[in-house]
GUNU-681059 format. One record per residue: chain; residue number from 1; x, y, z of N, C-alpha, C, O, CB in turn. Coordinates in steps of 0.2 Angstrom, whole numbers. Atoms other than C-alpha are relative to their C-alpha. Glycine has a CB too. Layout:
<pts>
(pt 'A' NUM (X Y Z) (X Y Z) (X Y Z) (X Y Z) (X Y Z));
...
</pts>
This chain:
<pts>
(pt 'A' 1 (5 3 -4) (-64 71 12) (-1 5 6) (4 7 9) (1 -7 2));
(pt 'A' 2 (2 -4 -6) (-73 82 25) (1 -3 6) (0 -10 7) (-7 3 -1));
(pt 'A' 3 (-1 3 -7) (-69 79 43) (-7 -1 3) (-11 4 3) (5 5 4));
(pt 'A' 4 (7 2 -3) (-83 71 53) (1 4 7) (6 6 9) (-1 -7 1));
(pt 'A' 5 (0 -3 -7) (-88 79 70) (4 -4 5) (7 -1 9) (-7 1 2));
(pt 'A' 6 (-3 4 -5) (-81 64 79) (8 1 -1) (11 2 5) (-1 -8 -1));
(pt 'A' 7 (-8 -1 0) (-63 66 72) (2 7 1) (7 8 4) (2 -2 -8));
(pt 'A' 8 (-2 -7 -2) (-64 85 74) (0 1 7) (5 4 10) (-6 4 -3));
(pt 'A' 9 (0 0 -7) (-68 83 92) (6 -4 3) (9 -1 7) (-7 -3 3));
(pt 'A' 10 (-6 4 -2) (-55 70 94) (7 4 -1) (11 4 3) (1 -7 -3));
(pt 'A' 11 (-6 -4 1) (-42 81 86) (1 6 4) (6 8 7) (0 2 -8));
(pt 'A' 12 (0 -6 -5) (-47 96 97) (2 -3 6) (6 1 10) (-7 3 0));
(pt 'A' 13 (-2 3 -6) (-45 85 112) (7 -2 1) (11 0 5) (-5 -6 2));
(pt 'A' 14 (-7 2 0) (-29 78 107) (5 7 0) (10 7 4) (2 -3 -7));
(pt 'A' 15 (-4 -6 0) (-22 96 104) (0 4 6) (4 8 7) (-2 4 -6));
(pt 'A' 16 (1 -3 -6) (-28 102 120) (3 -4 6) (4 -1 12) (-7 2 2));
(pt 'A' 17 (-3 4 -5) (-20 88 130) (7 3 2) (11 4 -2) (1 -7 -2));
(pt 'A' 18 (-6 -4 -2) (-7 97 141) (7 -3 -2) (11 1 -5) (0 1 7));
(pt 'A' 19 (-7 3 2) (8 85 138) (1 1 -7) (7 2 -9) (0 -7 2));
(pt 'A' 20 (-1 0 8) (5 85 119) (0 7 -2) (5 9 -6) (-6 -3 -3));
(pt 'A' 21 (0 -7 2) (1 104 118) (7 3 1) (9 7 -3) (-5 4 4));
(pt 'A' 22 (-6 -3 -2) (18 108 126) (6 -2 -5) (11 1 -5) (2 -2 7));
(pt 'A' 23 (-5 2 5) (27 99 112) (1 5 -6) (6 6 -10) (-1 -7 -3));
(pt 'A' 24 (0 -5 5) (22 113 100) (-3 -3 -7) (-5 1 -11) (7 2 -2));
(pt 'A' 25 (3 4 5) (15 100 88) (-8 1 0) (-11 2 5) (2 -7 -1));
(pt 'A' 26 (7 0 0) (-3 100 82) (-2 -6 -5) (1 -7 -10) (-3 6 -3));
(pt 'A' 27 (3 5 5) (-14 85 75) (-4 4 -5) (-8 8 -3) (-4 -5 4));
(pt 'A' 28 (4 -4 6) (-20 92 58) (-5 -5 -3) (-9 -2 -7) (5 2 -5));
(pt 'A' 29 (4 5 3) (-29 76 53) (-1 -6 3) (4 -9 5) (1 -1 -8));
(pt 'A' 30 (1 7 -2) (-37 60 59) (-5 -3 -5) (-10 0 -6) (-3 0 8));
(pt 'A' 31 (4 3 5) (-44 48 47) (-7 -2 4) (-7 -3 10) (3 -6 -3));
(pt 'A' 32 (6 2 -2) (-62 43 49) (0 -7 4) (-4 -8 9) (-6 0 -5));
(pt 'A' 33 (0 7 -3) (-58 25 54) (6 0 5) (7 -6 8) (2 -5 -5));
(pt 'A' 34 (-5 -1 -5) (-44 31 66) (5 -5 0) (8 -7 4) (-4 -1 7));
(pt 'A' 35 (-6 4 1) (-30 21 58) (5 5 -2) (11 2 -4) (-2 -5 -5));
(pt 'A' 36 (-5 -5 2) (-21 37 53) (0 7 3) (-6 9 4) (0 1 -8));
(pt 'A' 37 (-1 -7 -3) (-15 53 62) (5 4 -3) (11 1 -4) (0 -1 8));
(pt 'A' 38 (-5 -4 3) (-6 67 54) (1 6 4) (-3 9 7) (-2 3 -7));
(pt 'A' 39 (-2 -6 -4) (4 80 64) (4 5 -4) (8 3 -8) (3 -3 6));
(pt 'A' 40 (-4 -5 3) (12 96 60) (4 3 6) (2 4 11) (-4 6 -4));
(pt 'A' 41 (-4 -3 -5) (27 102 70) (3 7 -3) (8 6 -8) (6 -5 2));
(pt 'A' 42 (-2 -7 3) (30 121 66) (7 2 3) (8 1 9) (-5 5 1));
(pt 'A' 43 (-6 -3 -2) (47 129 67) (-2 7 3) (-4 12 -1) (6 1 -5));
(pt 'A' 44 (2 -7 -3) (43 144 79) (5 1 6) (9 -3 8) (-7 0 2));
(pt 'A' 45 (-5 -2 -5) (51 152 94) (-1 -5 6) (4 -6 10) (-2 7 3));
(pt 'A' 46 (1 5 -6) (44 138 106) (4 -7 -2) (6 -10 2) (-7 -1 1));
(pt 'A' 47 (-3 6 2) (52 124 95) (7 0 -3) (10 -4 -4) (-5 -4 -5));
(pt 'A' 48 (-7 -1 3) (68 132 89) (5 -1 5) (5 1 11) (0 7 -3));
(pt 'A' 49 (-6 1 -5) (85 127 97) (5 6 -1) (3 11 -5) (3 -7 -1));
(pt 'A' 50 (-6 -6 1) (101 138 98) (2 1 -7) (5 6 -8) (5 -2 5));
(pt 'A' 51 (-3 0 7) (105 134 80) (-5 3 -5) (-4 3 -11) (3 -6 -2));
(pt 'A' 52 (6 -2 5) (88 140 73) (-3 -5 -3) (-7 -4 -8) (3 5 -5));
(pt 'A' 53 (4 6 3) (82 123 69) (-4 -3 5) (-4 -1 11) (5 -5 -3));
(pt 'A' 54 (5 3 -5) (69 112 77) (4 -4 5) (8 -8 4) (-5 -5 -4));
(pt 'A' 55 (-2 4 -6) (73 105 94) (-1 -7 -1) (-7 -9 -2) (-2 3 7));
(pt 'A' 56 (1 7 1) (75 86 94) (-5 -2 5) (-8 -7 3) (7 -3 1));
(pt 'A' 57 (5 2 -5) (65 84 110) (-7 2 -3) (-12 -2 -2) (1 4 6));
(pt 'A' 58 (7 -1 3) (50 93 101) (-2 -5 -6) (-7 -7 -6) (0 7 -3));
(pt 'A' 59 (2 5 5) (52 81 86) (-2 -6 3) (-7 -9 1) (7 -1 -4));
(pt 'A' 60 (2 7 -3) (51 66 97) (-7 1 4) (-11 -3 3) (5 -2 6));
(pt 'A' 61 (6 -1 -4) (37 73 108) (-6 1 -5) (-12 -1 -3) (0 7 4));
(pt 'A' 62 (5 -1 5) (27 77 92) (-3 -7 -2) (-9 -7 -4) (2 4 -6));
(pt 'A' 63 (2 6 2) (26 59 87) (0 -6 5) (-2 -11 3) (5 -2 -6));
(pt 'A' 64 (0 5 -5) (28 49 103) (-6 -4 1) (-6 -10 1) (2 3 6));
(pt 'A' 65 (6 4 -2) (10 44 107) (-4 -3 -6) (-8 -6 -4) (-4 5 4));
(pt 'A' 66 (5 1 5) (3 42 90) (-2 -8 -1) (-8 -9 -1) (3 2 -7));
(pt 'A' 67 (1 7 1) (5 23 87) (-4 -3 6) (-8 -7 5) (6 -4 -2));
(pt 'A' 68 (3 3 -6) (1 18 105) (-8 2 0) (-12 -2 2) (4 2 6));
(pt 'A' 69 (7 -3 0) (-15 29 104) (-5 -4 -5) (-10 -6 -4) (-1 7 -1));
(pt 'A' 70 (4 4 5) (-21 21 88) (-1 -7 2) (-7 -10 1) (4 0 -7));
(pt 'A' 71 (1 7 -1) (-18 3 93) (-5 0 6) (-9 -5 6) (7 -3 2));
(pt 'A' 72 (4 1 -5) (-26 6 110) (-7 1 -1) (-12 -2 1) (2 5 6));
(pt 'A' 73 (6 -2 2) (-41 14 102) (-4 -6 -3) (-10 -7 -3) (-1 6 -4));
(pt 'A' 74 (3 6 4) (-44 -2 91) (0 -6 4) (-4 -10 3) (5 -1 -6));
(pt 'A' 75 (0 6 -4) (-40 -15 104) (-5 1 6) (-8 -4 8) (7 -1 3));
(pt 'A' 76 (5 -1 -5) (-51 -7 117) (2 -1 7) (8 -1 8) (-6 -5 0));
(pt 'A' 77 (-2 0 -7) (-51 -7 136) (3 -6 3) (5 -6 9) (-6 3 4));
(pt 'A' 78 (-2 6 -3) (-46 -25 139) (8 0 -1) (11 -5 2) (-3 -6 -3));
(pt 'A' 79 (-7 1 1) (-28 -21 135) (4 7 2) (1 12 2) (2 -1 -8));
(pt 'A' 80 (-5 -5 -1) (-13 -10 141) (4 1 -6) (6 -4 -9) (4 -1 7));
(pt 'A' 81 (-5 -2 6) (-4 -1 127) (4 6 2) (1 11 4) (-5 1 -6));
(pt 'A' 82 (-4 -6 -2) (11 10 130) (6 -1 -4) (8 -6 -7) (2 0 7));
(pt 'A' 83 (-6 -1 3) (27 16 122) (5 -3 4) (6 -1 10) (2 7 -2));
(pt 'A' 84 (-5 3 -4) (41 4 128) (7 3 -2) (11 5 3) (0 -7 -2));
(pt 'A' 85 (-7 -3 2) (56 12 118) (-1 3 -7) (-6 2 -10) (5 -6 0));
(pt 'A' 86 (0 -4 6) (60 23 104) (7 1 -2) (12 2 2) (-3 7 0));
(pt 'A' 87 (-6 -1 3) (75 25 92) (-1 6 -5) (-5 5 -9) (3 -6 -3));
(pt 'A' 88 (1 -5 5) (78 41 83) (7 1 -4) (12 0 -1) (-1 7 4));
(pt 'A' 89 (-5 -1 5) (89 43 68) (-1 7 -3) (-5 8 -8) (1 -5 -5));
(pt 'A' 90 (1 -7 3) (91 62 64) (4 0 -6) (10 -1 -6) (3 5 5));
(pt 'A' 91 (-3 0 7) (95 64 46) (2 7 -2) (8 7 -5) (-6 -2 -5));
(pt 'A' 92 (-2 -7 1) (96 83 44) (-4 5 5) (-10 3 7) (-1 2 -8));
(pt 'A' 93 (3 -4 -4) (91 98 54) (-7 2 -3) (-8 3 -9) (4 7 1));
(pt 'A' 94 (6 -3 2) (73 104 54) (0 7 -1) (0 11 4) (-6 -3 5));
(pt 'A' 95 (-1 -8 2) (74 121 45) (-7 3 -1) (-7 9 -3) (5 1 -5));
(pt 'A' 96 (7 -3 1) (55 123 43) (-5 -5 3) (-3 -9 7) (-1 0 -8));
(pt 'A' 97 (6 4 -2) (38 115 47) (1 -7 -2) (3 -9 -8) (-7 3 -2));
(pt 'A' 98 (-1 7 2) (39 96 48) (-7 -4 1) (-11 -1 5) (5 -3 4));
(pt 'A' 99 (6 4 -1) (25 83 46) (1 -7 0) (6 -10 -2) (-5 1 -7));
(pt 'A' 100 (0 7 0) (22 65 50) (-7 -3 0) (-12 0 3) (4 -2 7));
(pt 'A' 101 (6 3 0) (8 53 47) (1 -7 3) (5 -11 0) (-3 -1 -7));
(pt 'A' 102 (0 6 -3) (6 38 59) (-6 -4 -3) (-11 -2 -3) (0 0 8));
(pt 'A' 103 (5 5 3) (-3 23 51) (0 -7 3) (6 -9 4) (1 0 -8));
(pt 'A' 104 (1 7 -2) (-9 6 57) (-5 -3 -4) (-11 -1 -4) (-1 0 8));
(pt 'A' 105 (4 3 5) (-16 -5 44) (-5 -5 3) (-4 -7 9) (4 -3 -5));
(pt 'A' 106 (5 5 -2) (-31 -17 46) (4 -6 1) (3 -10 6) (-5 -1 -5));
(pt 'A' 107 (-4 6 0) (-18 -31 42) (4 0 7) (5 -5 10) (5 0 -6));
(pt 'A' 108 (-4 0 -6) (-7 -25 57) (-4 -1 6) (-2 -5 11) (4 7 0));
(pt 'A' 109 (4 1 -6) (-21 -24 69) (-3 -7 0) (-3 -10 6) (-6 5 -1));
(pt 'A' 110 (2 7 0) (-27 -41 64) (6 -5 2) (5 -10 6) (-2 -3 -7));
(pt 'A' 111 (-6 4 -3) (-9 -48 67) (1 1 7) (2 -4 11) (6 2 -4));
(pt 'A' 112 (0 -1 -7) (-9 -40 84) (-5 -4 4) (-4 -7 9) (-1 8 1));
(pt 'A' 113 (6 3 -4) (-26 -47 89) (2 -8 0) (1 -11 5) (-7 1 -4));
(pt 'A' 114 (-2 7 0) (-20 -64 83) (5 -2 5) (5 -7 8) (2 -2 -7));
(pt 'A' 115 (-6 2 -4) (-4 -64 92) (-2 1 8) (0 -3 12) (6 5 -1));
(pt 'A' 116 (2 -1 -7) (-13 -58 108) (-5 -6 2) (-6 -7 8) (-4 6 1));
(pt 'A' 117 (4 6 -2) (-25 -74 107) (5 -5 2) (3 -10 6) (-4 -2 -6));
(pt 'A' 118 (-5 5 -2) (-9 -84 109) (4 2 6) (6 -3 10) (5 -1 -6));
(pt 'A' 119 (-4 -2 -5) (1 -74 120) (-3 6 4) (-7 9 2) (7 3 -2));
(pt 'A' 120 (3 -5 -4) (-3 -62 135) (2 7 -1) (-1 12 0) (1 -2 7));
(pt 'A' 121 (-3 -7 1) (8 -48 129) (5 -1 -6) (7 -6 -8) (4 3 6));
(pt 'A' 122 (-5 0 6) (19 -43 114) (2 7 -1) (-1 12 1) (-4 -2 -6));
(pt 'A' 123 (-3 -7 2) (30 -29 108) (-1 0 -8) (1 -5 -11) (7 0 2));
(pt 'A' 124 (0 -1 7) (27 -22 91) (4 6 -2) (3 12 1) (-8 1 -2));
(pt 'A' 125 (-5 -6 2) (39 -10 81) (-4 3 -6) (-7 0 -11) (7 -3 -3));
(pt 'A' 126 (3 -4 5) (32 4 71) (5 5 -2) (9 7 2) (-7 4 2));
(pt 'A' 127 (-5 -5 2) (42 16 60) (-4 6 -3) (-10 6 -5) (4 -3 -6));
(pt 'A' 128 (4 -6 1) (38 34 56) (6 5 -2) (11 5 1) (-4 3 5));
(pt 'A' 129 (-5 -6 2) (47 49 47) (-3 6 1) (-9 7 0) (2 -1 -8));
(pt 'A' 130 (2 -7 -1) (46 67 51) (3 4 -5) (10 4 -6) (2 3 7));
(pt 'A' 131 (-3 -2 6) (48 76 35) (-3 7 -2) (-8 9 1) (-1 -4 -6));
(pt 'A' 132 (3 -6 3) (45 93 26) (-6 -2 -4) (-7 -8 -6) (6 4 -4));
(pt 'A' 133 (6 1 5) (30 95 15) (2 -3 -7) (-2 -6 -10) (-4 7 -1));
(pt 'A' 134 (-3 3 7) (42 91 0) (2 -7 1) (4 -10 -4) (5 4 -2));
(pt 'A' 135 (-2 7 -1) (46 74 8) (7 -1 2) (9 -6 3) (-1 -3 -6));
(pt 'A' 136 (-7 1 -2) (64 78 14) (0 -2 8) (-3 2 12) (3 7 -1));
(pt 'A' 137 (0 3 -7) (66 67 30) (5 4 4) (11 4 3) (1 -7 -1));
(pt 'A' 138 (-4 -3 -5) (73 76 45) (2 -5 5) (7 -5 8) (-3 6 3));
(pt 'A' 139 (-1 5 -5) (71 62 57) (-4 -7 -1) (-10 -6 -4) (-2 2 7));
(pt 'A' 140 (3 7 1) (67 43 56) (-1 -3 7) (4 -3 11) (4 -5 -5));
(pt 'A' 141 (1 3 -6) (59 35 71) (-2 -7 0) (-5 -9 -5) (-6 4 4));
(pt 'A' 142 (2 7 0) (57 17 76) (-3 -1 8) (1 0 12) (6 -5 -1));
(pt 'A' 143 (3 1 -7) (45 14 91) (-2 -7 1) (-4 -11 -3) (-7 4 0));
(pt 'A' 144 (2 7 -2) (42 -2 101) (-6 2 5) (-5 5 10) (6 -3 4));
(pt 'A' 145 (6 -1 -3) (24 -2 107) (-1 -7 4) (-1 -12 1) (-6 2 -4));
(pt 'A' 146 (1 6 -4) (21 -14 122) (-8 -1 1) (-11 4 2) (3 0 7));
(pt 'A' 147 (7 1 -1) (3 -22 122) (-1 -6 4) (3 -11 3) (-3 -2 -7));
(pt 'A' 148 (1 6 -5) (-3 -33 136) (-7 0 2) (-11 5 3) (4 2 7));
(pt 'A' 149 (7 2 -2) (-20 -41 141) (0 3 7) (4 1 11) (-2 -7 -1));
(pt 'A' 150 (2 -3 -7) (-27 -32 156) (-2 -6 4) (-6 -11 2) (-6 5 0));
(pt 'A' 151 (2 5 -4) (-28 -44 171) (-7 0 3) (-10 6 2) (5 0 6));
(pt 'A' 152 (7 0 -2) (-45 -49 178) (-1 4 6) (-6 7 7) (-1 -8 2));
(pt 'A' 153 (1 -4 -6) (-41 -40 194) (1 8 -1) (-1 12 3) (5 -2 5));
(pt 'A' 154 (-1 -8 2) (-37 -23 185) (-7 2 -3) (-10 -1 -7) (6 0 -5));
(pt 'A' 155 (6 -3 3) (-51 -11 181) (1 2 -7) (7 4 -9) (-2 6 5));
(pt 'A' 156 (-1 -3 7) (-54 -6 163) (1 7 1) (-1 10 6) (-7 -2 -4));
(pt 'A' 157 (-2 -7 0) (-48 11 159) (-7 4 1) (-6 10 4) (3 2 -7));
(pt 'A' 158 (6 -4 0) (-66 17 157) (-3 0 7) (-5 5 10) (-6 -3 -4));
(pt 'A' 159 (1 0 -7) (-69 12 175) (4 5 4) (1 8 9) (0 -7 3));
(pt 'A' 160 (-5 -4 -3) (-54 21 181) (-2 8 -1) (-2 12 3) (7 -1 -2));
(pt 'A' 161 (2 -7 2) (-59 37 171) (-6 3 4) (-6 8 6) (0 1 -7));
(pt 'A' 162 (7 -2 -2) (-77 37 177) (0 0 8) (-3 4 11) (-5 -4 -2));
(pt 'A' 163 (-1 0 -7) (-72 33 195) (3 6 3) (2 8 9) (3 -6 3));
(pt 'A' 164 (-4 -6 -3) (-61 48 197) (-4 6 -1) (-1 11 2) (7 0 -4));
(pt 'A' 165 (4 -6 1) (-74 60 192) (-5 2 6) (-8 7 6) (-4 0 -6));
</pts>
């Protein structure tokens, strides 16, 4: 499926964001419904450690924001969404380029919305693998994303962004 101009622009902006760009990773695909993001972490001089394999910090930085960004985009400006914690289980050294695809299903988003009608905040766990193109897993991640309804006294993110310009 061809990439839309919206997803192409979003991918371009994501890859130019300084904190993400420094990880060495690149967003290579964003689904049209913005429920799936695929990243590539290349093994190169910037991501290589002393042993010639991918640096663990680069692995984490490549996948850190993905689920929080997807959830925040679907919930809108009335919610704070951020990464609360992460657990990494390194399976084997990254000896080549690695890929990960973060997905948040319609069902998961519906569950989150339903929980937020009952509670003001919640923590949601998402899992993700960073693997070679052949599917050999180098690292397994478990992320806890914290989601909280924005208070009445807090400005929406769009208000903050536009007020700072």
